[in-house]
C-alpha positions in Angstrom: 22.7 138.9 -14.7 25.8 138.2 -12.5 29.4 138.3 -13.8 29.8 134.5 -13.7 26.6 134.0 -15.6 27.8 136.4 -18.3 31.1 134.6 -18.5 29.5 131.2 -18.7 27.2 132.3 -21.6 30.0 133.9 -23.5 32.1 130.7 -23.4 29.1 128.5 -24.4 27.8 130.8 -27.2 31.3 130.9 -28.8 31.0 127.2 -29.4 27.4 127.0 -30.6 26.9 127.5 -34.3 25.2 130.8 -35.4 22.7 128.6 -37.3 21.6 127.0 -34.1 21.3 130.3 -32.2 19.3 132.0 -35.0 17.0 129.0 -35.6 15.7 128.8 -32.0 12.5 130.6 -31.1 13.8 132.4 -27.9 10.6 134.2 -27.2 8.7 130.9 -26.8 11.6 129.2 -25.0 12.2 131.9 -22.4 9.0 131.4 -20.4 9.3 127.6 -20.2 13.0 127.9 -19.4 12.3 130.1 -16.4 9.8 127.5 -15.1 12.6 124.9 -15.0 15.3 126.9 -13.4 15.4 126.8 -9.6 16.8 129.7 -7.6 19.0 130.4 -4.6 18.5 128.7 -1.3 18.6 130.6 2.0 17.4 127.9 4.3 20.4 126.0 5.8 18.5 122.7 6.0 17.6 122.9 2.3 21.2 123.6 1.5 22.3 120.5 3.4 19.7 118.4 1.5 20.8 119.7 -1.9 24.5 119.0 -1.0 23.6 115.5 0.1 21.8 114.8 -3.2 24.6 116.2 -5.3 27.7 114.7 -3.6 29.6 111.7 -5.2 32.7 110.0 -4.0 35.0 112.6 -5.6 32.7 115.7 -6.0 31.2 118.0 -3.5 28.8 120.9 -4.1 30.2 124.3 -3.1 27.5 126.8 -2.0 29.6 129.1 0.2 33.1 130.5 -0.1 35.8 128.3 1.4 39.2 129.8 1.8 40.8 126.4 2.2 40.0 125.6 -1.4 42.0 126.5 -4.5 40.6 127.1 -8.0 41.0 124.1 -10.3 43.8 124.6 -12.8 43.9 121.5 -15.1 47.3 122.3 -16.4 48.8 122.0 -12.9 47.3 118.6 -12.2 49.4 115.5 -12.6 48.4 113.1 -15.4 46.6 110.6 -13.1 44.7 113.2 -11.1 43.6 115.0 -14.3 42.3 111.8 -15.8 40.5 111.0 -12.5 38.8 114.4 -12.7 37.7 113.9 -16.3 36.3 110.4 -15.6 34.6 111.4 -12.4 33.0 114.4 -14.1 31.4 112.1 -16.6 30.3 109.9 -13.8 28.6 113.0 -12.2 26.9 113.7 -15.6 25.5 110.2 -15.8 24.4 110.3 -12.1 22.5 113.5 -12.8 20.6 111.6 -15.6 20.0 108.2 -13.9 19.4 109.4 -10.3 16.9 111.7 -8.7 18.9 114.8 -8.1 19.2 118.4 -9.3 20.5 118.9 -12.9 23.5 121.3 -13.1 24.8 122.6 -16.4 27.8 125.0 -15.9 30.6 122.5 -16.0 33.5 124.8 -17.0 36.9 124.8 -15.4 36.3 128.2 -13.6 33.5 126.6 -11.5 35.6 123.9 -10.0 37.9 124.0 -7.0 40.3 121.5 -5.3 41.3 120.6 -1.8 45.2 120.3 -1.8 45.0 117.8 1.1 42.5 115.4 -0.5 41.5 114.0 -3.8 38.1 115.9 -3.7 36.8 118.3 -6.3 34.3 121.0 -5.6 31.7 122.4 -8.0 30.2 125.8 -7.7 26.9 126.4 -9.4 26.1 129.7 -11.2 24.9 132.5 -8.9 21.1 132.2 -8.6 21.0 128.5 -9.6 22.6 126.9 -6.5 20.0 124.2 -6.2 20.1 123.3 -9.9 17.5 123.1 -12.6 14.6 120.7 -13.4 14.2 118.5 -16.5 10.6 117.3 -17.2 10.2 113.7 -16.0 9.3 112.5 -19.5 12.4 114.2 -21.1 14.7 112.8 -18.4 13.2 109.3 -18.9 13.8 109.7 -22.6 17.5 110.6 -22.0 17.9 107.4 -19.9 16.3 105.3 -22.7 18.4 107.0 -25.3 21.7 106.1 -23.5 20.5 102.6 -22.7 19.7 102.1 -26.4 23.0 103.5 -27.6 25.3 101.9 -25.1 23.5 98.5 -25.0 23.0 98.3 -28.8 19.2 98.4 -28.5 17.9 100.6 -31.4 14.2 100.3 -30.4 15.0 101.5 -26.9 17.0 104.5 -28.2 14.1 105.4 -30.6 11.7 105.1 -27.7 13.9 107.6 -25.8 13.9 110.0 -28.7 10.1 109.8 -28.7 9.9 110.6 -25.0 12.2 113.5 -25.6 9.8 114.9 -28.1 12.0 114.5 -31.2 10.0 111.7 -32.8 6.4 110.6 -32.9 5.2 107.1 -31.9 4.2 105.1 -34.9 1.5 103.4 -32.8 -0.4 106.7 -32.7 -0.4 107.1 -36.5 -3.1 105.5 -38.6 -2.3 106.4 -42.2 0.2 104.1 -43.9 1.8 106.9 -45.8 2.3 108.9 -42.6 3.8 105.9 -40.9 6.3 105.5 -43.7 7.3 109.1 -43.4 7.7 108.8 -39.6 9.8 105.6 -40.0 12.2 107.5 -42.3 12.5 110.2 -39.6 13.3 107.5 -37.1 16.1 106.1 -39.2 17.5 109.5 -40.1 17.6 110.7 -36.5 19.0 107.4 -35.2 21.8 107.6 -37.7 22.7 111.2 -36.6 22.6 110.3 -32.9 24.3 106.9 -33.0 27.1 108.1 -35.3 28.1 110.6 -32.7 27.0 109.6 -29.2 27.0 105.8 -29.8 30.5 105.3 -31.3 34.0 105.0 -29.8 32.4 104.9 -26.3 35.3 102.9 -24.8 37.7 105.7 -25.7 35.6 108.7 -26.3 37.3 112.0 -27.3 35.4 115.2 -26.7 36.1 117.1 -29.9 34.4 120.6 -30.3 34.2 120.2 -34.1 32.2 117.0 -33.6 29.9 118.7 -31.2 29.3 121.6 -33.7 28.8 119.1 -36.5 26.1 117.0 -34.8 24.4 120.2 -33.4 24.0 121.5 -36.9 22.6 118.2 -38.2 20.1 118.0 -35.3 19.0 121.6 -35.9 18.6 120.8 -39.6 16.5 117.8 -38.7 14.4 119.8 -36.3 13.7 122.6 -38.8 13.0 120.2 -41.7 10.5 118.2 -39.6 9.1 121.2 -37.7 10.0 119.6 -34.3 9.3 122.0 -31.4 12.3 122.5 -29.2 11.5 123.3 -25.6 13.6 124.4 -22.6 14.6 120.9 -21.7 16.8 120.9 -24.8 18.3 124.2 -23.9 19.3 123.1 -20.3 20.6 119.8 -21.6 22.5 121.5 -24.4 24.2 124.0 -22.0 25.3 121.0 -19.9 26.6 119.1 -22.8 28.4 122.1 -24.3 30.1 122.9 -21.1 31.2 119.3 -20.7 32.8 119.4 -24.2 34.6 122.7 -23.3 36.3 121.2 -20.3 36.8 117.6 -21.5 38.4 118.8 -24.8 41.6 118.9 -22.7 41.5 115.1 -22.4 43.5 113.5 -25.2 43.6 110.0 -23.8 39.9 109.4 -24.2 37.4 108.3 -21.6 35.7 104.9 -21.3 32.1 106.1 -21.2 30.7 102.6 -21.5 32.4 101.5 -18.3 31.2 104.6 -16.4 27.7 104.2 -17.8 27.3 100.6 -16.6 28.7 101.5 -13.2 26.3 104.4 -12.7 23.3 102.4 -14.1 24.1 99.5 -11.6 24.4 101.8 -8.7 21.1 103.6 -9.6 19.1 100.4 -10.0 
């Protein structure tokens, strides 16, 4: 394992609750996790293609060392440029979900660089994962539906997303009335957990690590109680989300996630 991979894991694991780490079946997860992680690219044409699929207006993918770039130091950025970085990073996150492109997850300050002569930010993937990772199509579709449901106030759509992500069962496939009632209770319970955190204050969202830890523990408690099988999609997604919280906790102004969501959704359609 490379030094930057070790550094990334140390920072992320410090935030994750010990209850979460202990509760996961890492033996079962490891094999499926390897299947979804893509590895380094040597072919220059493939590198160009990956860069093209990643790039946004303000972000570029950095696969080789570039002496003209400087490491990102958030404290040194002026207020407007810092806010631009935070907002565009969230745009990049939503683009990864709503568009067909690699899914990156190591969004910590140490993996970003700036160009002093332009308002462009550069992101450097972890060594060995330069062309990103893969989320199962069904899981990614579920993420899209979950965000659509939460941000557009469509509870049925959000629940459908959670079903696709493997956290809930579709009531249509359940015959027994008693079992349907139990599943409905699960639907309401999980929706309350998710909407209270990810669906509130989205016009001025503050990334608080205590909130992340709280919802993580609630989700794990739900998963354990209902014997939901967690697969590697959740691990990759959780790494991404945790790294976002670690860097965006520096934002005290709040971010209009609703506005960014609708912009990305419009561009992706």
